[in-house]
C-alpha atoms as one frame of an Amber mdcrd trajectory, in Angstrom:
protein
   0.000   0.000   0.000   1.211   3.504  -0.769  -0.356   5.416   2.081   3.046
   6.496   3.374   3.726   8.669   0.301   2.068  11.869  -0.753   0.469  12.037
  -4.159   2.648  13.426  -6.921   2.751  17.188  -6.863   0.946  17.406  -3.538
   4.069  18.623  -1.704   5.857  17.040   1.226   6.015  18.527   4.711   9.192
  18.464   6.790   9.576  15.998   9.674  10.500  18.275  12.569   8.709  16.910
  15.636  10.280  14.492  18.130   8.666  12.423  20.900   8.563  15.276  23.422
   7.036  17.661  20.855   4.343  15.121  19.936   3.568  14.402  23.605   3.210
  18.110  24.365   0.886  18.638  21.386  -1.243  15.726  22.632  -1.288  17.159
  26.154  -2.197  20.587  24.792  -5.191  18.994  23.072  -6.376  16.905  26.023
  -5.525  19.153  28.965  -7.805  21.826  27.605 -11.117  23.353  28.454 -12.722
  19.923  28.939 -11.421  19.474  32.468 -12.563  22.995  33.374 -16.066  22.581
  31.951 -16.977  18.896  31.407 -16.984  17.731  35.031 -20.255  19.524  35.811
 -22.382  18.031  32.998 -20.772  14.625  33.544 -21.633  14.733  37.260 -25.176
  15.699  36.312 -25.460  12.507  34.268 -23.516  10.063  36.457 -24.078  11.505
  39.939 -21.853   9.701  42.418 -20.717   7.414  39.582 -18.557  10.165  38.075
 -15.261   8.410  38.775 -16.610   5.216  37.182 -17.466   7.242  34.087 -13.957
   8.688  34.045 -12.428   5.211  34.188 -14.745   3.962  31.433 -13.897   6.916
  29.200 -10.191   6.288  29.833 -10.493   2.590  28.928 -12.197   3.400  25.629
  -9.623   6.130  24.994  -6.784   3.668  25.690  -8.159   1.179  23.162  -8.548
   3.968  20.619  -5.062   5.268  21.352  -3.499   1.834  20.928  -5.303   1.223
  17.634  -4.441   4.728  16.407  -0.775   4.373  17.394  -0.320   1.131  15.445
  -2.066   2.560  12.399  -0.212   5.873  12.564   3.134   4.086  12.659   2.154
   2.093   9.570   0.691   5.116   7.732   2.733   8.150   8.864   0.824  10.709
   6.818  -1.331  13.693   7.675  -4.978  12.744   7.989  -5.205  10.203  10.824
  -8.234   7.902  10.585  -9.160   9.380   7.214  -6.051   7.607   5.876  -6.509
   4.444   7.969 -10.152   3.971   7.020  -9.424   4.519   3.338  -6.495   2.101
   3.241  -7.969  -0.652   5.422 -11.734  -0.460   4.897 -12.245   1.389   1.634
 -12.596   4.901   0.286 -16.093   5.492   1.694 -15.074   4.776   5.298 -12.034
   7.004   4.995 -14.197   9.802   3.651 -16.729   9.347   6.463 -13.994   9.441
   9.119 -12.492  12.581   7.628 -15.916  14.194   7.344 -16.791  13.419  10.965
 -13.468  14.825  12.127 -13.441  18.023  10.064 -17.091  18.973  10.675 -17.128
  18.015  14.350 -13.780  19.532  15.232 -14.477  22.750  13.330 -17.455  23.235
  15.629 -15.219  22.392  18.577 -12.755  25.073  17.460 -15.488  27.682  17.640
 -16.608  26.366  21.025 -13.089  26.608  22.434 -12.693  30.143  21.068 -15.939
  31.192  22.732 -14.821  29.506  25.943 -11.734  31.718  25.957 -13.971  34.745
  25.402 -16.317  33.804  28.247 -13.411  33.426  30.675 -11.508  36.543  29.607
 -14.292  39.043  28.848 -17.814  37.600  29.150 -19.451  40.746  27.781 -17.395
  40.573  24.561 -16.961  36.828  24.216 -17.501  36.793  20.433 -14.950  39.557
  19.796 -12.326  37.849  21.950 -13.059  34.528  20.247 -12.509  36.001  16.784
  -9.240  37.614  17.869  -8.006  34.292  19.271  -8.822  32.390  16.083  -7.031
  34.964  13.912  -3.955  35.008  16.176  -3.612  31.225  16.427  -4.173  30.729
  12.713  -1.240  33.085  12.161   0.900  31.073  14.618   0.094  27.811  12.813
   0.754  29.458   9.433   4.267  30.422  10.542   5.208  26.776  11.143   4.411
  23.792  13.339   7.556  24.213  15.449   6.282  27.576  16.693   2.944  25.904
  17.480   4.721  23.200  19.498   6.724  25.835  21.412   3.604  27.821  22.305
   1.833  24.621  23.305   4.662  23.805  25.737   4.115  27.126  27.490   0.341
  26.622  27.619   0.631  23.065  28.984   3.030  24.226  31.715   0.647  27.001
  32.797  -2.416  24.742  32.794  -0.645  22.045  34.805   0.402  24.676  37.346
  -3.198  25.896  37.729  -4.535  22.340  38.051  -1.914  21.653  40.722  -3.147
  24.692  42.638  -6.736  23.416  42.413  -5.808  19.922  43.631  -3.645  21.095
  46.545  -6.193  23.721  47.627  -9.196  21.386  47.403  -7.570  18.392  49.093
  -6.286  20.617  51.897  -9.652  22.278  52.536 -11.222  21.723  55.994 -14.492
  20.701  54.341 -12.984  18.093  52.014 -14.727  14.765  52.669 -13.655  11.372
  51.291 -17.222  10.162  51.880 -18.299  12.172  48.832 -16.365   9.709  46.680
 -18.699   6.833  47.589 -20.961   5.501  44.839 -24.636   5.751  45.754 -27.976
   4.663  44.347 -28.141   7.716  42.083 -25.484   6.173  39.818 -27.192   4.284
  36.977 -25.703   2.379  34.041 -27.238   4.790  31.541 -26.039   7.818  33.463
 -22.486   6.496  33.763 -22.377   5.702  30.026 -23.656   9.170  29.132 -21.128
  10.814  31.450 -18.352   8.701  29.943 -19.370   9.935  26.499 -19.108  13.527
  27.700 -15.771  12.943  29.438 -14.387  11.090  26.419 -14.479  14.372  24.549
 -11.771  15.649  26.899  -9.506  12.660  26.117  -9.807  12.836  22.349  -6.803
  15.106  21.753  -4.331  12.286  21.176  -5.666  12.122  17.599  -3.745  15.322
  16.997  -0.511  13.331  17.274  -1.645  10.914  14.568  -2.857  13.670  12.232
   0.638  15.175  12.403   2.160  11.896  11.190   3.839  13.488   8.177   5.659
  16.036  10.362   7.016  13.603  12.980  10.583  12.312  12.920  10.889   8.506
  12.873   7.083   8.031  13.071   7.269   4.238  13.530   9.010   4.865  16.856
   7.740   8.305  17.855   3.970   7.938  17.456   3.516   4.655  19.409   5.465
   6.226  22.279   3.881   9.658  22.227   0.203   8.661  22.177   0.074   6.386
  25.269   2.452   8.697  27.151   0.230  11.726  26.585  -2.898   9.719  27.433
  -1.403   8.316  30.637  -0.337  11.739  31.893  -3.760  13.161  31.078  -5.625
  10.368  32.897  -3.478  10.835  35.995  -4.155  14.592  36.042  -7.890  14.178
  35.383  -8.233  11.593  38.156  -6.506  13.852  40.689  -8.632  16.856  39.729
 -11.885  14.854  39.754 -11.193  13.398  43.196 -10.257  16.806  44.601 -13.348
  18.542  43.212 -15.690  15.740  44.329 -14.279  15.809  47.859 -14.866  19.557
  48.036 -18.242  19.956  46.306 -19.808  16.509  46.202 -21.630  15.192  43.098
 -24.775  17.287  43.631 -23.072  20.671  43.916 -20.628  19.693  41.165 -23.507
  18.978  38.788 -24.888  22.490  39.382 -21.523  24.263  39.084 -21.029  26.482
  36.034 -17.274  26.669  36.723 -16.502  23.491  38.710 -12.825  24.120  39.397
 -13.321  27.753  40.352 -16.274  26.789  42.573 -14.176  24.099  44.229 -11.449
  26.595  45.093 -14.077  29.040  46.384 -15.647  26.295  48.528 -12.210  25.607
  49.963 -12.133  29.203  51.219  -9.456  30.399  48.787 -11.373  33.160  46.990
  -8.141  34.923  46.067  -7.272  31.971  43.796 -10.521  32.092  41.800  -9.142
  34.619  39.249  -6.093  32.386  38.814  -8.304  29.396  38.032 -10.410  31.443
  35.630  -7.223  32.516  33.846  -6.180  28.876  33.726  -9.472  27.983  32.078
  -8.888  30.608  29.407  -5.340  29.407  28.768  -6.501  25.786  28.632  -9.164
  26.603  26.059  -6.552  28.541  24.098  -4.311  25.469  24.042  -7.166  23.282
  22.823  -8.025  25.782  20.110  -4.410  25.874  18.924  -4.190  22.090  18.627
  -7.675  21.758  17.096  -6.906  24.203  14.288  -3.652  22.332  13.709  -5.377
  18.936  13.481  -8.361  20.001  11.366  -6.116  21.693   8.808  -4.013  18.519
   8.418  -7.065  16.321   7.853  -8.360  18.917   5.377  -5.005  18.674   3.588
  -5.242  14.881   3.350  -8.828  14.948   2.050  -7.947  17.652  -0.476  -5.062
  15.554  -1.793  -7.623  12.865  -2.664 -10.140  15.392  -4.018 -12.710  14.789
  -1.271 -12.287  18.526  -0.682 -11.142  21.204  -3.185  -7.704  20.315  -4.528
  -6.379  23.832  -3.881  -6.419  23.093  -0.135  -3.657  20.495  -0.610  -0.954
  23.127  -1.165   2.042  23.164   1.211   3.852  26.468   1.774   7.333  26.332
   0.171   8.965  28.268   3.027   7.047  27.335   6.183   6.274  23.745   5.175
   2.645  23.883   6.368  -0.695  23.416   4.551  -1.261  27.167   4.461  -4.416
  27.215   2.344  -6.084  24.560   4.490  -5.141  26.497   7.627  -6.515  29.753
   6.232  -9.739  28.042   5.134 -10.267  26.412   8.526  -9.429  29.681  10.294
 -11.922  31.583   8.138 -14.768  29.136   8.811 -14.073  29.059  12.552 -13.877
  32.864  12.639 -17.340  33.148  11.097 -18.772  30.603  13.545 -17.110  32.276
  16.533 -18.449  35.676  15.470 -22.029  34.685  14.711 -22.980  31.460  16.457
 -23.539  30.028  19.896 -21.964  26.657  19.287 -22.699  25.008  22.624 -25.432
  23.019  20.920 -22.906  21.846  18.332 -20.689  20.197  20.955 -23.138  17.288
  21.124 -22.783  16.242  17.512 -19.078  16.991  17.751 -18.809  14.359  20.499
 -20.851  11.941  18.406 -18.572  12.613  15.441 -15.413  12.011  17.486 -16.741
   8.637  18.643 -17.679   7.720  15.063 -14.181   8.715  13.971 -12.561   6.401
  16.508 -14.999   3.577  15.774 -13.614   3.591  12.221 -10.057   3.667  13.601
 -10.722   0.549  15.677 -12.378  -1.227  12.757  -9.305  -0.381  10.682  -6.945
  -1.730  13.366  -8.925  -4.986  13.441  -7.809  -5.672   9.840  -4.081  -5.420
  10.621  -1.977  -8.559  10.432   0.551  -9.596  13.097   3.332  -8.624  10.680
   1.846  -5.115  10.505   1.948  -4.724  14.277  -1.687  -5.587  15.027  -2.612
  -5.080  18.689  -4.377  -7.864  20.557  -7.763  -8.344  18.917  -9.472  -7.492
  22.215  -8.197  -3.904  21.960  -9.909  -2.818  18.701 -12.977  -4.905  19.562
 -13.373  -3.189  22.940 -12.632   0.192  21.378 -15.250  -0.236  18.638 -17.876
  -1.527  21.073 -17.090   1.228  23.559 -17.334   3.980  20.946 -20.727   2.711
  19.785 -22.049   2.359  23.349 -20.910   5.841  24.416 -22.186   7.467  21.214
 -25.694   6.052  21.516 -25.807   6.724  25.265 -25.604  10.462  24.566 -28.863
  12.467  24.693 -31.309  11.647  21.890 -30.977  15.109  20.328 -27.216  14.591
  20.117 -27.585  11.179  18.498 -30.055  12.566  15.936 -27.910  15.597  15.046
 -24.720  13.540  14.937 -26.358  10.915  12.746 -27.610  13.648  10.435 -24.075
  15.005  10.029 -22.773  11.558   9.082 -25.662  11.081   6.658 -24.838  14.376
   4.953 -21.244  13.221   4.651 -22.375   9.978   3.021 -24.570  11.925   0.570
 -21.671  14.212  -0.331 -19.537  11.152  -1.022 -22.221   9.607  -3.224 -22.697
  12.828  -5.202 -18.952  13.142  -5.693 -18.707   9.563  -6.975 -21.631  10.108
  -9.315 -20.093  13.343 -10.643 -16.717  11.662 -11.159 -18.298   8.729 -12.997
 -20.376  10.964 -15.279 -17.398  13.166 -16.195 -15.257  10.256 -17.366 -15.122
   9.724 -21.149
């Protein structure tokens, strides 16, 4: 198979990123606004079963990460599961994976931009969001190494803020380990739904795979970077979740608009609330940076194969980045951030992410032992877990997410029909 080579004339990008760069980009994607915002809705669904939901989301994420790592090492090209699905399952499944990723994550970009705006200047959230999108698009345009450097700074700041939250909450006089007990309010359906919401916060490791064409020694780097980033993220999320639960309890956590800030306030450290709010803004900024990076690379891969306009496949001769794809993604996200409340779009974004990884696991199932196939239990559990979490989401989310995938399938069919009719 020729997935490891770009199409003639498409342009090759330079391999500049090492293991530490890839890990930091993954951390910048996962340690984002999710941990500052997702705990409340997840607690509302799972109640005292929140930690169970976190473990379940982590297990599914581990299976997905393992499948993605093996595939990314075999196909070290920009595009992630778009490439894997196309090469292992057929062109339609690759297209559907790419469609789910690009559409869902574009909405997520706008959501992250608006999250920054709501933390920094609530009265002018849209204006701040637009400014952030423009600034980060410019950073990505100047080269991926600058993006990795900025992400290192963001990750360091976010980890420092999360450390403050954990130490403050665990040391609070009112912190109670009894609030960690699982009660009768925890149901199977609620835990599954909460796991689906929390999974969204783990999904950033895909950014490492979508940068496959820019990673040095991808067969060695990607399989190391993905589980390392995921393991660090799970450890941090578990600490933060335990600390916040001990301070607020599942009921108060479910009602909290800003769970981490409320936890610090409940611990009697009001002076630290602005610090936590700033951390939330920085975290969302880091997620936005990595999201724009990942969406533009998948757009590049789909454009190379004419699933999107061919002009988007261009690579800048000086900076070595897909500059047209980055500008196009930045323009679309800017419009959404300026005109739309995208909180309703996060639902179908989550559904799309799970569909994306379901295709990744199905692709990994087809690998042979000589190709580095993981134990068959891994892709099987990942595929089953993705389907279970996706359909456990609220009905409106399932309907909207299914509609997005259906539109993607229709676009594929129309493109095939147009291609067939234009042939002599």
